[in-house]
LOKOLPA-492333 format. One record per atom (N, C-alpha, C): atom name; y, z, x. Coordinates in pm, whole numbers, plus 32768, in hexadecimal, padded with zeros to 4 digits. Example, Ala and Ser with C-alpha at 12.3 -4.5 7.8 and 13.67 -1.06 7.14 Angstrom:
REM LOKOLPA-492333
> N, 7DC7, 830C, 8527;
> CA, 7E3E, 830C, 84CE;
> C, 7EB6, 830C, 8528;
> N, 7F1F, 82C4, 8505;
> CA, 7F96, 82CA, 8557;
> C, 8003, 8313, 850A;
This chain:
REM LOKOLPA-492333
> N, C17B, 7BBD, D4E5;
> CA, C150, 7B3E, D518;
> C, C0E6, 7AFB, D4AE;
> N, C06A, 7B60, D4B8;
> CA, C007, 7B00, D438;
> C, C00E, 7AE9, D3B6;
> N, C09D, 7B22, D3CC;
> CA, C0D4, 7B0D, D2FC;
> C, C0EA, 7A72, D313;
> N, C10E, 7A4F, D36C;
> CA, C154, 7995, D397;
> C, C092, 7944, D38C;
> N, C066, 7983, D400;
> CA, BFF0, 793E, D3F5;
> C, BF96, 7935, D34A;
> N, BF9C, 79A4, D306;
> CA, BF6F, 7970, D28B;
> C, BF8D, 7923, D23F;
> N, C02E, 793D, D240;
> CA, C077, 78BD, D20D;
> C, C06B, 783E, D205;
> N, C032, 7826, D2A5;
> CA, C037, 779E, D2C8;
> C, BFB5, 7762, D2D3;
> N, BF25, 77D7, D2BA;
> CA, BEAC, 77B9, D2B5;
> C, BEBA, 7798, D20B;
> N, BEE8, 77EB, D19C;
> CA, BEFF, 77A2, D112;
> C, BF3A, 774A, D0F1;
> N, BFB3, 7704, D126;
> CA, C005, 7695, D144;
> C, BFAA, 7625, D153;
> N, BF5F, 7617, D1C6;
> CA, BF05, 75B0, D210;
> C, BEC1, 75B6, D1B6;
> N, BE2E, 7620, D16E;
> CA, BDEB, 761E, D0E7;
> C, BE1A, 75B6, D075;
> N, BE4B, 75F6, D04F;
> CA, BE98, 75C2, CFB3;
> C, BECB, 752C, CFB6;
> N, BF11, 74EC, D066;
> CA, BF28, 7472, D08B;
> C, BEA2, 740F, D06E;
> N, BE36, 746D, D0A9;
> CA, BD99, 7411, D0D2;
> C, BD86, 7427, D050;
> N, BD5C, 747C, CFD7;
> CA, BD11, 747E, CF90;
> C, BD96, 73F0, CF35;
> N, BDF0, 7401, CF2F;
> CA, BE3A, 73AB, CED4;
> C, BE28, 72EC, CF1B;
> N, BE32, 7300, CFB2;
> CA, BE3D, 729F, CFAC;
> C, BD9D, 723A, CF95;
> N, BD2B, 7289, CFAF;
> CA, BCA1, 7273, CF9A;
> C, BC7E, 7266, CF10;
> N, BCB9, 72DD, CEB4;
> CA, BC98, 72AD, CE21;
> C, BCCC, 7252, CDE9;
> N, BD6A, 7254, CE33;
> CA, BDC3, 71B7, CDEF;
> C, BD96, 7136, CDFD;
> N, BD35, 710D, CE7F;
> CA, BD36, 70AE, CEBE;
> C, BCFF, 702B, CE3A;
> N, BCCE, 7043, CE13;
> CA, BC9A, 6FCF, CDBD;
> C, BCFC, 6FA3, CD4F;
> N, BD82, 6FED, CD2F;
> CA, BDBD, 6FEE, CCDF;
> C, BE52, 6F9F, CD32;
> N, BE49, 6FF1, CD94;
> CA, BEC7, 6F6C, CDD9;
> C, BE85, 6F0D, CE28;
> N, BE55, 6EE0, CE16;
> CA, BDEF, 6E5B, CE74;
> C, BE42, 6DF4, CDDE;
> N, BE51, 6D77, CE04;
> CA, BE91, 6D27, CD8A;
> C, BE21, 6CAE, CD60;
> N, BD94, 6CC8, CD92;
> CA, BD4A, 6C6E, CD76;
> C, BCD6, 6CF4, CD62;
> N, BC65, 6CB7, CD13;
> CA, BBFD, 6D1F, CCDF;
> C, BBAA, 6D13, CD4A;
> N, BB77, 6D83, CD62;
> CA, BB21, 6D68, CDF8;
> C, BA4B, 6D9E, CDAC;
> N, BA25, 6D31, CDB6;
> CA, B9B9, 6D39, CD66;
> C, B954, 6DA2, CDB7;
> N, B8E7, 6DBC, CD69;
> CA, B890, 6E2E, CDCB;
> C, B803, 6DDF, CDD2;
> N, B7D3, 6DF1, CE31;
> CA, B769, 6DDF, CE4D;
> C, B701, 6DE7, CDD2;
> N, B683, 6DC6, CDAD;
> CA, B65E, 6DFF, CD75;
> C, B615, 6E84, CD6E;
> N, B5CA, 6E78, CDF7;
> CA, B5AE, 6EDE, CE1D;
> C, B5ED, 6F6A, CE24;
> N, B671, 6F89, CE16;
> CA, B6EC, 700B, CDD4;
> C, B6EC, 700C, CD7B;
> N, B6EA, 6F8B, CD50;
> CA, B6DE, 6F9D, CC87;
> C, B695, 6FD2, CC5C;
> N, B5F6, 6FCD, CC88;
> CA, B595, 7017, CC8B;
> C, B57F, 70CC, CCB1;
> N, B5A6, 70CD, CD00;
> CA, B5A3, 715F, CD19;
> C, B5F8, 71A8, CD02;
> N, B688, 7188, CCD7;
> CA, B6FC, 71B6, CCC4;
> C, B6D6, 7201, CC16;
> N, B657, 7179, CBBB;
> CA, B621, 7205, CB26;
> C, B5F9, 7275, CB74;
> N, B5BB, 7279, CBD5;
> CA, B585, 72F6, CBEC;
> C, B5E7, 7356, CC23;
> N, B660, 7358, CC59;
> CA, B6B6, 73BF, CC58;
> C, B6CB, 743D, CBE8;
> N, B6E5, 7430, CB96;
> CA, B714, 748F, CB58;
> C, B688, 74FE, CB4D;
> N, B62E, 74D9, CB4C;
> CA, B590, 7500, CAFA;
> C, B592, 7557, CBAD;
> N, B5A3, 751C, CC39;
> CA, B599, 7547, CCB6;
> C, B5F1, 75A8, CC84;
> N, B661, 75BD, CC9B;
> CA, B6E0, 75FE, CCAD;
> C, B6D4, 76A4, CC56;
> N, B689, 765F, CBD1;
> CA, B62C, 76D6, CB63;
> C, B5D0, 771A, CBBB;
> N, B598, 76C2, CBEA;
> CA, B511, 771A, CC3E;
> C, B592, 776E, CCB1;
> N, B5A3, 7778, CD09;
> CA, B5E6, 776E, CD6F;
> C, B630, 7825, CD52;
> N, B676, 77F0, CCCB;
> CA, B6CE, 7878, CC9C;
> C, B66C, 78FA, CC6A;
> N, B61C, 78A7, CC0E;
> CA, B5C2, 790A, CBF5;
> C, B555, 792F, CC2F;
> N, B4FF, 78FB, CC56;
> CA, B470, 793D, CC69;
> C, B485, 7991, CCDF;
> N, B4D7, 79B1, CD50;
> CA, B4F2, 7A35, CD5F;
> C, B500, 7A83, CCF0;
> N, B53F, 7A73, CCB0;
> CA, B598, 7B26, CC43;
> C, B504, 7AFD, CBF6;
> N, B4B8, 7AC8, CBE9;
> CA, B424, 7B04, CB94;
> C, B3A6, 7B39, CBFE;
> N, B3A8, 7AFA, CC85;
> CA, B37A, 7B24, CCDA;
> C, B37C, 7BC0, CD4D;
> N, B3EF, 7BBD, CD42;
> CA, B423, 7C50, CD85;
> C, B49E, 7C75, CD2B;
> N, B49C, 7CF3, CD41;
> CA, B4DF, 7D83, CCFA;
> C, B550, 7DC1, CD3C;
> N, B59C, 7D99, CD78;
> CA, B600, 7DC0, CDD1;
> C, B594, 7D83, CE67;
> N, B57F, 7D2D, CE83;
> CA, B537, 7D0E, CF02;
> C, B4E3, 7D31, CF46;
> N, B495, 7D7C, CEC4;
> CA, B430, 7DAE, CEE0;
> C, B3C5, 7D89, CE5A;
> N, B327, 7D99, CE82;
> CA, B2EE, 7D79, CE04;
> C, B2D0, 7DEE, CD8A;
> N, B2DE, 7DC5, CD01;
> CA, B309, 7E3E, CCAE;
> C, B264, 7E85, CCA1;
> N, B2AE, 7F13, CC8D;
> CA, B25D, 7F86, CCB9;
> C, B1ED, 7F8E, CC26;
> N, B21A, 7F29, CBCF;
> CA, B1B1, 7F57, CB61;
> C, B177, 7EFD, CB3B;
> N, B0ED, 7EEE, CB08;
> CA, B059, 7EA3, CB04;
> C, B0A5, 7E3D, CA88;
> N, B0CE, 7E74, CA40;
> CA, B0FE, 7E0D, C9CC;
> C, B1AC, 7DD2, C9DE;
> N, B1D0, 7D5F, C9BF;
> CA, B272, 7D40, C9B3;
> C, B280, 7CA0, C948;
> N, B2D9, 7CED, C92A;
> CA, B2E1, 7C7C, C882;
> C, B313, 7BF6, C8BF;
> N, B328, 7BED, C95E;
> CA, B371, 7B5E, C98D;
> C, B2DF, 7B01, C998;
> N, B293, 7B43, C9AF;
> CA, B200, 7B25, C9CF;
> C, B1E9, 7ADB, C98B;
> N, B1E4, 7AF1, C907;
> CA, B1AB, 7A7B, C89A;
> C, B203, 7A44, C872;
> N, B299, 7A47, C88E;
> CA, B302, 7A17, C83C;
> C, B30F, 7982, C8C7;
> N, B30C, 7990, C91A;
> CA, B31B, 7942, C980;
> C, B2AA, 78B7, C963;
> N, B211, 78C4, C96E;
> CA, B194, 7837, C935;
> C, B1DC, 7843, C8C6;
> N, B1FD, 7875, C867;
> CA, B216, 7834, C7C4;
> C, B295, 77E7, C7E3;
> N, B2FB, 77F4, C82A;
> CA, B37A, 77AB, C80D;
> C, B312, 7756, C878;
> N, B2D3, 772E, C8BC;
> CA, B2BE, 76B5, C947;
> C, B271, 7669, C8DB;
> N, B233, 76A8, C8A9;
> CA, B1E1, 7655, C84A;
> C, B213, 75F6, C7EB;
> N, B281, 7635, C79F;
> CA, B2DD, 75EA, C775;
> C, B340, 7592, C77B;
> N, B355, 75B7, C816;
> CA, B39E, 754F, C864;
> C, B340, 74DF, C88A;
> N, B2D1, 74E9, C888;
> CA, B259, 746B, C8AA;
> C, B255, 7435, C843;
> N, B28A, 7474, C7CD;
> CA, B1FA, 745B, C750;
> C, B2B6, 73D0, C71B;
> N, B33C, 740F, C705;
> CA, B39C, 73E3, C6CA;
> C, B406, 7393, C713;
> N, B405, 73B1, C79F;
> CA, B443, 738C, C7FA;
> C, B4E4, 7386, C7A3;
> N, B513, 743A, C7BB;
> CA, B56D, 7446, C77C;
> C, B5B4, 74C2, C796;
> N, B626, 74DD, C7FC;
> CA, B64D, 755E, C825;
> C, B686, 75AF, C7E1;
> N, B6D8, 759B, C790;
> CA, B6FD, 75FE, C72B;
> C, B694, 762E, C6CC;
> N, B62D, 75D6, C68E;
> CA, B5C2, 760F, C661;
> C, B587, 766B, C6A4;
> N, B55E, 764D, C743;
> CA, B518, 76C8, C785;
> C, B57D, 7706, C7A6;
> N, B5DA, 7712, C7C8;
> CA, B63E, 77B3, C7D8;
> C, B5FA, 77F3, C756;
> N, B5FD, 77C5, C6DF;
> CA, B644, 77F1, C63F;
> C, B572, 784F, C63F;
> N, B526, 77E3, C635;
> CA, B4A8, 781E, C637;
> C, B482, 7893, C69F;
> N, B4BD, 7868, C707;
> CA, B47D, 78D4, C776;
> C, B4B4, 7964, C788;
> N, B553, 796F, C738;
> CA, B588, 79B7, C729;
> C, B576, 7A29, C69F;
> N, B53A, 79E7, C647;
> CA, B4E7, 79E2, C5AC;
> C, B466, 7A69, C5DE;
> N, B431, 7A08, C60F;
> CA, B3AD, 7A71, C643;
> C, B3B5, 7AE4, C687;
> N, B3FB, 7AC7, C6FD;
> CA, B40B, 7B2B, C77D;
> C, B47E, 7BAA, C6F2;
> N, B49B, 7B78, C6BD;
> CA, B528, 7BF9, C645;
> C, B4DF, 7C13, C60A;
> N, B462, 7BBA, C5C9;
> CA, B404, 7C2E, C57E;
> C, B3A4, 7C6A, C5B8;
> N, B398, 7C15, C606;
> CA, B321, 7C9C, C668;
> C, B36F, 7D27, C690;
> N, B3F1, 7D0F, C6B9;
> CA, B3FB, 7D7D, C6DB;
> C, B443, 7DD6, C67E;
> N, B44D, 7DDF, C605;
> CA, B436, 7E0E, C594;
> C, B3EE, 7E37, C584;
> N, B351, 7E0B, C576;
> CA, B2F2, 7E54, C551;
> C, B2DA, 7EAD, C5BA;
> N, B310, 7E8A, C605;
> CA, B2C7, 7ED2, C67D;
> C, B2FE, 7F5A, C6A8;
> N, B379, 7F5E, C65C;
> CA, B3E6, 7FC6, C69C;
> C, B435, 7FB7, C72B;
């Protein structure tokens, strides 16, 4: 019986996801967004990246890192400075990962 509930939940989530993601494609006319929504959507990729990356930078398996030095702590502000300067998501990822990789290579 539990399997049936799981499949119903999965099918319901798929249906909701398809409907909400395709809403703008299914309508016959263009749906204009207010200017404040468009301005806010410009920050969505960086906010999502911060929400995913920052816990990984600050925590190690749910705990504060035990080491006094961590390469992530220098790579993160460098990547943030690059993001502020260039406003380029791909470049930010590349700069941050390059700094992190070099520091890990140097520090062992």
